[in-house]
LOBA-540488 format. One record per residue (C-alpha): x, y, z; residue in one letter. Coordinates in steps of 0.001 Angstrom, whole numbers. Layout:
<sites>
@x = X&y = Y&z = Z&resn = a
...
</sites>
This chain:
<sites>
@x = -82401&y = -16995&z = -94754&resn = m
@x = -82857&y = -21071&z = -93753&resn = k
@x = -85895&y = -21225&z = -95905&resn = k
@x = -84439&y = -19735&z = -99320&resn = k
@x = -81279&y = -21856&z = -98848&resn = s
@x = -83744&y = -25217&z = -98791&resn = v
@x = -85906&y = -23330&z = -101521&resn = i
@x = -82473&y = -22455&z = -103746&resn = w
@x = -81320&y = -26143&z = -103325&resn = g
@x = -84101&y = -27501&z = -104616&resn = a
@x = -84265&y = -25733&z = -107346&resn = v
@x = -80574&y = -26330&z = -107854&resn = i
@x = -81662&y = -30281&z = -107587&resn = l
@x = -84209&y = -29913&z = -110094&resn = l
@x = -82296&y = -28189&z = -112683&resn = i
@x = -79759&y = -30495&z = -112233&resn = f
@x = -82284&y = -33304&z = -112658&resn = f
@x = -83473&y = -31793&z = -115761&resn = i
@x = -79991&y = -31003&z = -117391&resn = s
@x = -79307&y = -34783&z = -116918&resn = c
@x = -81987&y = -36050&z = -118636&resn = q
@x = -81694&y = -37394&z = -122071&resn = p
@x = -83038&y = -34973&z = -124550&resn = p
@x = -86162&y = -35890&z = -126488&resn = d
@x = -84049&y = -36464&z = -129832&resn = e
@x = -87363&y = -37789&z = -131842&resn = e
@x = -89476&y = -34628&z = -130903&resn = s
@x = -90416&y = -32859&z = -134031&resn = g
@x = -88221&y = -34675&z = -136187&resn = i
@x = -88892&y = -36905&z = -139630&resn = i
@x = -87060&y = -39719&z = -140125&resn = t
@x = -86690&y = -41793&z = -143296&resn = i
@x = -85092&y = -44889&z = -143845&resn = g
@x = -83313&y = -45786&z = -146831&resn = i
@x = -80690&y = -48040&z = -148132&resn = y
@x = -76888&y = -46454&z = -148206&resn = s
@x = -76687&y = -46116&z = -151925&resn = f
@x = -79290&y = -43660&z = -151550&resn = l
@x = -77585&y = -41533&z = -148996&resn = e
@x = -75825&y = -38833&z = -150978&resn = p
@x = -78696&y = -38116&z = -152698&resn = a
@x = -81227&y = -37935&z = -150035&resn = y
@x = -78722&y = -36014&z = -147815&resn = s
@x = -78328&y = -33060&z = -150687&resn = a
@x = -81782&y = -33088&z = -150580&resn = v
@x = -82842&y = -32474&z = -147401&resn = v
@x = -80119&y = -29564&z = -147283&resn = n
@x = -80749&y = -27917&z = -150038&resn = s
@x = -82311&y = -24145&z = -150115&resn = n
@x = -85229&y = -25598&z = -152078&resn = g
@x = -86350&y = -28020&z = -149180&resn = f
@x = -85675&y = -25307&z = -146415&resn = k
@x = -87451&y = -23067&z = -147788&resn = t
@x = -90341&y = -25867&z = -148327&resn = a
@x = -89978&y = -27125&z = -144885&resn = f
@x = -88049&y = -24597&z = -142333&resn = p
@x = -89513&y = -25514&z = -139374&resn = d
@x = -88950&y = -29332&z = -140242&resn = v
@x = -86249&y = -31449&z = -138740&resn = r
@x = -84983&y = -34294&z = -141397&resn = i
@x = -83071&y = -37309&z = -139718&resn = k
@x = -81454&y = -39658&z = -142526&resn = i
@x = -81371&y = -43551&z = -141266&resn = i
@x = -79181&y = -45608&z = -143506&resn = s
@x = -78053&y = -49300&z = -143846&resn = s
@x = -76940&y = -51547&z = -146185&resn = d
@x = -79740&y = -52783&z = -148934&resn = f
@x = -80758&y = -56177&z = -147134&resn = s
@x = -80539&y = -54801&z = -143991&resn = n
@x = -82735&y = -51779&z = -145000&resn = h
@x = -85317&y = -53988&z = -146071&resn = h
@x = -85255&y = -56976&z = -143542&resn = d
@x = -85347&y = -54759&z = -140479&resn = s
@x = -88373&y = -52952&z = -142173&resn = l
@x = -90201&y = -56063&z = -142449&resn = y
@x = -89370&y = -57402&z = -138856&resn = t
@x = -90587&y = -53221&z = -137821&resn = h
@x = -93719&y = -54151&z = -139730&resn = i
@x = -94385&y = -57111&z = -138460&resn = q
@x = -94594&y = -56271&z = -134932&resn = t
@x = -95590&y = -52988&z = -135074&resn = g
@x = -93130&y = -50679&z = -133972&resn = e
@x = -89665&y = -49035&z = -134826&resn = g
@x = -90702&y = -47781&z = -138504&resn = a
@x = -89306&y = -44713&z = -139862&resn = n
@x = -91682&y = -41997&z = -140829&resn = d
@x = -90817&y = -42243&z = -144312&resn = i
@x = -89541&y = -45490&z = -145474&resn = e
@x = -87892&y = -45817&z = -148958&resn = v
@x = -88418&y = -49651&z = -150752&resn = i
@x = -86764&y = -50615&z = -153842&resn = e
@x = -88991&y = -52094&z = -156709&resn = s
@x = -87654&y = -55707&z = -156388&resn = g
@x = -88536&y = -55563&z = -152553&resn = c
@x = -92094&y = -54419&z = -153202&resn = l
@x = -93951&y = -57653&z = -152863&resn = g
@x = -92874&y = -58124&z = -149103&resn = r
@x = -94900&y = -55580&z = -148294&resn = f
@x = -98670&y = -55821&z = -149752&resn = i
@x = -100232&y = -57363&z = -147092&resn = p
@x = -103494&y = -54712&z = -146155&resn = p
@x = -102142&y = -52946&z = -142773&resn = g
@x = -98794&y = -52811&z = -143430&resn = w
@x = -98567&y = -49638&z = -145649&resn = l
@x = -100720&y = -46077&z = -145146&resn = t
@x = -102561&y = -46506&z = -148268&resn = d
@x = -101948&y = -43227&z = -150483&resn = l
@x = -104743&y = -43501&z = -152485&resn = s
@x = -107039&y = -42230&z = -149580&resn = l
@x = -107915&y = -38777&z = -148314&resn = s
@x = -105910&y = -36575&z = -147065&resn = p
@x = -103134&y = -37686&z = -149548&resn = f
@x = -105206&y = -38583&z = -152755&resn = n
@x = -102144&y = -39993&z = -154236&resn = g
@x = -103419&y = -41348&z = -157624&resn = i
@x = -104085&y = -37830&z = -158620&resn = n
@x = -100509&y = -36554&z = -157424&resn = a
@x = -99097&y = -39218&z = -159448&resn = g
@x = -100404&y = -38330&z = -162554&resn = k
@x = -97397&y = -36864&z = -164180&resn = n
@x = -95639&y = -39701&z = -162602&resn = l
@x = -94019&y = -42399&z = -165143&resn = t
@x = -97349&y = -44994&z = -166103&resn = p
@x = -95032&y = -48258&z = -165231&resn = v
@x = -94367&y = -46507&z = -162157&resn = s
@x = -97473&y = -46053&z = -160791&resn = m
@x = -98841&y = -49322&z = -161762&resn = a
@x = -96216&y = -51044&z = -159846&resn = n
@x = -97088&y = -49009&z = -156726&resn = a
@x = -100941&y = -49889&z = -156481&resn = i
@x = -101657&y = -53605&z = -155413&resn = t
@x = -104388&y = -55916&z = -157217&resn = d
@x = -106886&y = -54813&z = -153832&resn = d
@x = -106507&y = -50924&z = -155593&resn = g
@x = -104536&y = -49598&z = -152721&resn = r
@x = -101135&y = -47110&z = -153504&resn = l
@x = -99325&y = -48401&z = -150810&resn = i
@x = -96147&y = -46462&z = -152093&resn = v
@x = -95078&y = -43380&z = -154450&resn = f
@x = -92757&y = -43618&z = -156863&resn = p
@x = -89590&y = -41466&z = -156653&resn = v
@x = -86600&y = -42895&z = -159377&resn = d
@x = -86960&y = -45518&z = -162235&resn = i
@x = -84342&y = -47450&z = -163839&resn = a
@x = -84871&y = -48088&z = -167492&resn = p
@x = -82811&y = -50993&z = -168245&resn = a
@x = -79818&y = -50426&z = -170958&resn = v
@x = -76327&y = -52174&z = -172086&resn = l
@x = -73593&y = -50551&z = -170986&resn = f
@x = -70360&y = -51423&z = -173165&resn = y
@x = -66523&y = -50366&z = -173742&resn = r
@x = -66466&y = -48686&z = -176635&resn = k
@x = -62534&y = -48614&z = -177535&resn = s
@x = -62208&y = -52328&z = -176907&resn = i
@x = -65639&y = -52885&z = -179463&resn = t
@x = -63955&y = -50404&z = -182054&resn = d
@x = -60680&y = -52388&z = -182040&resn = s
@x = -62839&y = -55349&z = -182830&resn = y
@x = -65109&y = -53880&z = -185279&resn = g
@x = -67940&y = -54864&z = -183470&resn = v
@x = -71096&y = -52507&z = -183291&resn = d
@x = -73440&y = -52605&z = -180515&resn = l
@x = -75414&y = -49312&z = -181064&resn = t
@x = -78452&y = -51729&z = -182553&resn = y
@x = -78700&y = -55487&z = -181707&resn = l
@x = -81329&y = -57064&z = -183954&resn = s
@x = -82157&y = -59483&z = -181263&resn = d
@x = -80303&y = -62189&z = -179222&resn = w
@x = -78900&y = -64236&z = -181287&resn = t
@x = -76983&y = -61226&z = -182672&resn = d
@x = -75891&y = -60026&z = -179260&resn = f
@x = -74650&y = -63225&z = -178405&resn = i
@x = -72526&y = -63497&z = -182245&resn = g
@x = -70787&y = -59517&z = -181327&resn = k
@x = -70013&y = -61296&z = -177857&resn = a
@x = -68317&y = -63991&z = -179554&resn = t
@x = -65989&y = -61465&z = -181175&resn = e
@x = -65451&y = -59543&z = -178484&resn = l
@x = -64268&y = -62703&z = -176337&resn = t
@x = -60129&y = -62848&z = -176802&resn = r
@x = -56934&y = -63627&z = -175965&resn = d
@x = -55372&y = -60713&z = -177027&resn = t
@x = -52053&y = -62018&z = -176453&resn = d
@x = -52134&y = -65778&z = -177173&resn = s
@x = -51196&y = -67097&z = -174069&resn = d
@x = -54089&y = -69156&z = -173697&resn = g
@x = -55804&y = -66864&z = -170763&resn = i
@x = -58862&y = -64433&z = -172518&resn = i
@x = -58168&y = -61133&z = -172040&resn = n
@x = -61648&y = -59741&z = -172970&resn = h
@x = -65192&y = -61523&z = -172325&resn = y
@x = -68567&y = -60550&z = -174082&resn = g
@x = -70462&y = -60673&z = -171078&resn = v
@x = -69926&y = -60258&z = -167453&resn = m
@x = -71942&y = -63785&z = -166351&resn = h
@x = -74359&y = -65892&z = -168080&resn = a
@x = -77409&y = -64649&z = -166067&resn = g
@x = -77025&y = -60946&z = -166017&resn = n
@x = -78299&y = -60348&z = -169999&resn = p
@x = -81121&y = -63262&z = -169040&resn = a
@x = -82528&y = -62195&z = -166119&resn = m
@x = -82674&y = -58259&z = -168173&resn = i
@x = -85136&y = -60093&z = -170609&resn = t
@x = -87418&y = -61001&z = -167513&resn = l
@x = -87699&y = -56952&z = -166742&resn = n
@x = -84769&y = -57327&z = -164783&resn = g
@x = -86745&y = -59411&z = -162206&resn = g
@x = -89456&y = -56380&z = -161580&resn = i
@x = -93095&y = -58354&z = -161774&resn = g
@x = -94845&y = -60171&z = -164147&resn = n
@x = -93440&y = -63529&z = -162138&resn = w
@x = -97379&y = -64851&z = -162403&resn = f
@x = -99904&y = -64187&z = -164819&resn = d
@x = -103487&y = -62937&z = -164010&resn = e
@x = -104776&y = -66418&z = -162857&resn = s
@x = -101573&y = -66313&z = -160365&resn = g
@x = -100099&y = -69127&z = -162080&resn = n
@x = -96140&y = -68901&z = -161230&resn = p
@x = -93732&y = -68874&z = -164475&resn = y
@x = -96348&y = -68129&z = -167027&resn = e
@x = -96060&y = -67722&z = -170035&resn = p
@x = -93698&y = -70892&z = -169716&resn = a
@x = -92162&y = -70068&z = -173221&resn = s
@x = -90876&y = -66408&z = -171530&resn = s
@x = -89501&y = -68389&z = -168814&resn = f
@x = -87710&y = -71389&z = -170352&resn = k
@x = -86523&y = -68426&z = -173352&resn = n
@x = -84625&y = -66576&z = -170368&resn = a
@x = -83477&y = -69994&z = -169235&resn = l
@x = -82109&y = -70704&z = -173012&resn = q
@x = -80273&y = -67174&z = -173424&resn = l
@x = -78309&y = -68349&z = -169838&resn = a
@x = -77356&y = -71516&z = -171619&resn = k
@x = -76321&y = -70060&z = -174729&resn = n
@x = -74091&y = -67883&z = -173131&resn = i
@x = -72466&y = -69641&z = -171265&resn = r
@x = -72045&y = -72676&z = -173740&resn = e
@x = -70714&y = -70243&z = -176066&resn = a
@x = -67971&y = -69482&z = -173480&resn = g
@x = -68725&y = -65832&z = -173579&resn = i
@x = -68936&y = -64770&z = -169904&resn = d
@x = -66188&y = -64284&z = -167523&resn = v
@x = -68874&y = -65840&z = -164710&resn = n
@x = -68297&y = -62961&z = -162213&resn = i
@x = -71411&y = -62229&z = -160000&resn = e
@x = -72660&y = -58573&z = -160042&resn = s
@x = -71699&y = -57053&z = -156258&resn = f
@x = -69259&y = -59727&z = -156117&resn = s
@x = -65202&y = -58069&z = -155108&resn = e
@x = -64229&y = -59011&z = -158635&resn = e
@x = -67482&y = -56955&z = -160538&resn = w
@x = -65883&y = -53572&z = -160517&resn = i
@x = -62422&y = -54497&z = -161301&resn = p
@x = -63676&y = -56407&z = -164273&resn = a
@x = -65892&y = -53721&z = -165458&resn = l
@x = -63028&y = -51045&z = -164963&resn = d
@x = -60413&y = -53263&z = -167038&resn = a
@x = -62338&y = -54553&z = -169472&resn = g
@x = -62147&y = -58005&z = -168343&resn = t
@x = -66050&y = -57782&z = -168946&resn = a
@x = -66675&y = -55994&z = -172316&resn = v
@x = -70371&y = -55325&z = -171738&resn = t
@x = -72820&y = -55135&z = -168538&resn = y
@x = -77085&y = -54757&z = -168500&resn = f
@x = -78087&y = -53054&z = -166096&resn = s
@x = -80287&y = -49612&z = -164613&resn = g
@x = -79588&y = -46250&z = -165480&resn = a
@x = -78494&y = -46267&z = -161451&resn = w
@x = -75178&y = -48259&z = -162671&resn = m
@x = -73448&y = -45044&z = -164093&resn = e
@x = -72861&y = -44136&z = -160550&resn = y
@x = -70803&y = -47205&z = -159254&resn = y
@x = -69060&y = -46991&z = -163226&resn = l
@x = -68326&y = -43367&z = -162336&resn = k
@x = -67431&y = -43908&z = -158923&resn = h
@x = -65371&y = -46569&z = -158994&resn = w
@x = -64348&y = -47608&z = -162328&resn = c
@x = -62057&y = -44635&z = -163144&resn = h
@x = -59298&y = -46197&z = -165408&resn = e
@x = -61918&y = -46309&z = -168071&resn = s
@x = -63701&y = -42806&z = -167940&resn = a
@x = -64945&y = -41625&z = -171126&resn = g
@x = -64701&y = -45094&z = -172596&resn = d
@x = -68061&y = -45967&z = -171536&resn = w
@x = -71220&y = -45854&z = -174098&resn = r
@x = -74627&y = -46757&z = -173650&resn = v
@x = -77385&y = -48978&z = -175822&resn = a
@x = -80711&y = -50120&z = -176245&resn = h
@x = -81110&y = -53389&z = -175509&resn = l
@x = -81766&y = -56433&z = -178163&resn = p
@x = -84614&y = -55668&z = -179925&resn = e
@x = -85474&y = -52811&z = -178290&resn = n
@x = -87023&y = -54284&z = -175583&resn = v
@x = -88316&y = -52175&z = -172840&resn = y
@x = -87554&y = -53200&z = -169317&resn = a
@x = -86429&y = -51598&z = -166175&resn = s
@x = -84001&y = -53064&z = -163108&resn = s
@x = -84523&y = -51260&z = -160237&resn = g
@x = -86337&y = -47919&z = -159009&resn = g
@x = -86958&y = -46882&z = -155431&resn = s
@x = -90715&y = -45953&z = -153751&resn = f
@x = -91475&y = -44126&z = -150637&resn = l
@x = -93897&y = -45273&z = -148505&resn = s
@x = -95607&y = -44661&z = -144712&resn = i
@x = -95920&y = -47628&z = -142665&resn = p
@x = -99359&y = -47472&z = -141000&resn = e
@x = -98139&y = -47464&z = -137519&resn = q
@x = -96822&y = -44011&z = -137808&resn = i
@x = -98685&y = -41612&z = -135816&resn = d
@x = -101613&y = -39675&z = -137366&resn = n
@x = -100372&y = -36234&z = -136939&resn = e
@x = -97303&y = -37495&z = -138686&resn = k
@x = -98734&y = -39025&z = -141714&resn = k
@x = -99469&y = -35706&z = -143592&resn = e
@x = -96315&y = -34336&z = -143041&resn = l
@x = -94853&y = -36916&z = -144464&resn = a
@x = -96661&y = -37392&z = -147495&resn = w
@x = -96103&y = -33691&z = -148105&resn = e
@x = -92209&y = -34433&z = -147491&resn = i
@x = -92738&y = -37417&z = -149885&resn = i
@x = -94316&y = -35305&z = -153149&resn = k
@x = -91752&y = -32320&z = -152864&resn = y
@x = -88851&y = -35704&z = -153677&resn = f
@x = -91015&y = -37057&z = -156252&resn = c
@x = -92980&y = -34438&z = -157938&resn = t
@x = -90662&y = -31247&z = -157227&resn = h
@x = -88270&y = -30851&z = -160351&resn = p
@x = -85724&y = -29867&z = -157543&resn = d
@x = -85133&y = -33230&z = -155627&resn = p
@x = -85896&y = -34968&z = -159264&resn = q
@x = -82669&y = -33207&z = -160896&resn = l
@x = -80442&y = -33558&z = -157585&resn = l
@x = -80756&y = -37232&z = -157344&resn = s
@x = -80154&y = -37846&z = -161099&resn = m
@x = -76792&y = -35440&z = -160739&resn = e
@x = -75549&y = -36920&z = -157404&resn = m
@x = -76250&y = -40909&z = -158096&resn = i
@x = -77733&y = -41505&z = -161312&resn = g
@x = -81476&y = -42274&z = -159905&resn = a
@x = -83440&y = -41189&z = -162883&resn = f
@x = -86439&y = -39047&z = -162441&resn = p
@x = -90120&y = -40320&z = -162464&resn = v
@x = -91888&y = -37309&z = -163021&resn = l
@x = -92211&y = -37203&z = -166853&resn = t
@x = -92864&y = -33256&z = -167370&resn = t
@x = -89018&y = -33430&z = -166443&resn = l
@x = -88589&y = -35164&z = -169484&resn = y
@x = -87972&y = -32283&z = -171806&resn = d
@x = -85489&y = -30492&z = -169418&resn = n
@x = -82253&y = -29311&z = -171099&resn = p
@x = -80487&y = -31796&z = -168528&resn = a
@x = -81935&y = -34761&z = -170256&resn = m
@x = -80111&y = -33148&z = -173667&resn = s
@x = -76652&y = -32948&z = -171613&resn = e
@x = -73366&y = -34509&z = -173294&resn = p
@x = -71847&y = -36672&z = -170491&resn = d
@x = -68134&y = -36563&z = -170470&resn = p
@x = -67623&y = -39708&z = -169130&resn = y
@x = -69734&y = -41836&z = -171250&resn = f
@x = -67924&y = -39952&z = -174326&resn = g
@x = -70243&y = -36952&z = -174606&resn = g
@x = -73202&y = -39532&z = -175284&resn = q
@x = -76520&y = -37692&z = -174540&resn = k
@x = -77174&y = -41089&z = -172479&resn = v
@x = -80275&y = -39166&z = -170562&resn = r
@x = -82023&y = -39296&z = -173982&resn = q
@x = -82192&y = -43302&z = -174018&resn = i
@x = -83134&y = -43854&z = -170709&resn = y
@x = -85618&y = -41249&z = -171178&resn = r
@x = -86778&y = -42871&z = -174266&resn = d
@x = -86839&y = -46555&z = -172665&resn = i
@x = -88790&y = -45217&z = -169259&resn = a
@x = -92036&y = -44228&z = -171564&resn = l
@x = -92185&y = -47243&z = -172906&resn = q
@x = -91736&y = -49750&z = -170411&resn = i
@x = -94862&y = -52379&z = -170185&resn = p
@x = -96701&y = -51850&z = -167053&resn = q
@x = -95861&y = -55285&z = -164949&resn = q
@x = -98430&y = -56329&z = -161798&resn = r
@x = -96403&y = -56867&z = -158343&resn = v
@x = -97255&y = -60119&z = -155900&resn = s
@x = -96817&y = -60481&z = -152571&resn = g
@x = -94856&y = -64062&z = -153713&resn = y
@x = -92647&y = -61809&z = -155957&resn = d
@x = -89292&y = -62014&z = -153878&resn = s
@x = -89706&y = -66034&z = -153671&resn = v
@x = -90291&y = -66606&z = -157016&resn = a
@x = -86980&y = -64570&z = -158260&resn = v
@x = -84764&y = -66411&z = -155554&resn = y
@x = -86457&y = -69903&z = -157046&resn = i
@x = -85938&y = -69111&z = -160578&resn = f
@x = -82748&y = -67695&z = -159994&resn = n
@x = -81499&y = -71124&z = -158041&resn = n
@x = -83321&y = -72580&z = -161397&resn = a
@x = -81516&y = -70675&z = -163852&resn = m
@x = -77912&y = -71291&z = -161908&resn = n
@x = -78524&y = -74686&z = -162422&resn = s
@x = -78913&y = -74358&z = -166002&resn = v
@x = -75781&y = -72544&z = -166163&resn = i
@x = -74073&y = -75098&z = -164172&resn = a
@x = -75228&y = -77762&z = -166655&resn = g
@x = -77192&y = -79265&z = -163846&resn = n
@x = -80683&y = -79895&z = -164956&resn = k
@x = -82193&y = -79442&z = -168694&resn = t
@x = -84339&y = -76376&z = -169225&resn = i
@x = -87206&y = -78596&z = -169023&resn = d
@x = -86208&y = -79790&z = -165638&resn = q
@x = -85143&y = -76574&z = -163985&resn = a
@x = -88650&y = -75038&z = -165150&resn = y
@x = -90673&y = -77696&z = -164146&resn = d
@x = -88692&y = -77731&z = -160800&resn = d
@x = -88981&y = -74352&z = -160516&resn = a
@x = -92812&y = -74119&z = -160644&resn = k
@x = -93445&y = -77255&z = -158247&resn = t
@x = -91242&y = -75558&z = -155409&resn = e
@x = -92888&y = -72514&z = -156155&resn = m
@x = -96468&y = -73663&z = -156145&resn = l
@x = -95346&y = -76032&z = -153267&resn = d
@x = -94612&y = -72866&z = -151579&resn = y
@x = -97695&y = -70875&z = -152023&resn = m
@x = -99997&y = -73386&z = -151451&resn = f
</sites>
């Protein structure tokens, strides 16, 4: 009897010991690292019946943080060789930070064969995903065709038509007509532009790619970058921008109140408008960029860090393909957050022709679709993020009147070359 008591005591202690151990929460889980803007869509996709049917035995854990922290943390995890999620989202403007070999899995290789898997995705997105040495380091999941958002009631009240803009001079002229003191109290109530740098950066494809020529020289051809600086200078000198930076505290209120009548951005901007600009619902419209320029302003890509165990990589890849090449998640993401699909086989889908009540019944997705198919392919460089930072500073110096266009351009080029060499 004493012997049995000892045995049962040992069993109870063992059970107690096991029960006190922390559960292996990561076992059998695929983690996806995202920035918070994407969270509503990604949560909806992984909780959808379609996803659960495709991956009945897979548990997904979404790790979300703000835009900067997400990319900075990923950069640290990649450099240290540990801590990255099984799947990581990377925004187009941040791709250059993750180009070095050995950082992200080359999805062009077997068993992934990602080049063939991406044959129905937008050409510009696939071009952005491939490094100069032919590695497919990310896979496109959404694209952000750049357009002009504007307030129709205000433009109509002043007899200004923004549906077609022949060039940037035409835009400045019309934005000047929109900049008015409506009650003669000496305070301007409506400005044609949010910030002088906003249209100017759009002319450079929204800051995505092409910061270097084929020989690796920064800010070439010089005419393109000087023209962007000139445009920003012209807008500020015309007194037609309210001088509010994007994502500042004043940004959304200025849009909702009509303080800024226009705003240049990617298709994702409709999420911010619909969720934060309630007073102006139904009054917004979308137009092509001046001169029918085709550009992008954002876009997301999915990646598998090289540090991930090989046995998880194939499952992670199947999940990536589901997000990027299956109609359901592509359409669901568009509905949830305005993330425009990269899957071109959807471009004839009836959803692309639905009138949008928030935009006064305008079929805005048709405009996004037409632009997405015509955006020129851009080269992505490991120096892109630094090039954007330096050029933004150059543009601000011109806008503030601290430097001439030639001085700002020359200084930016010198600073970039110093950084590179």
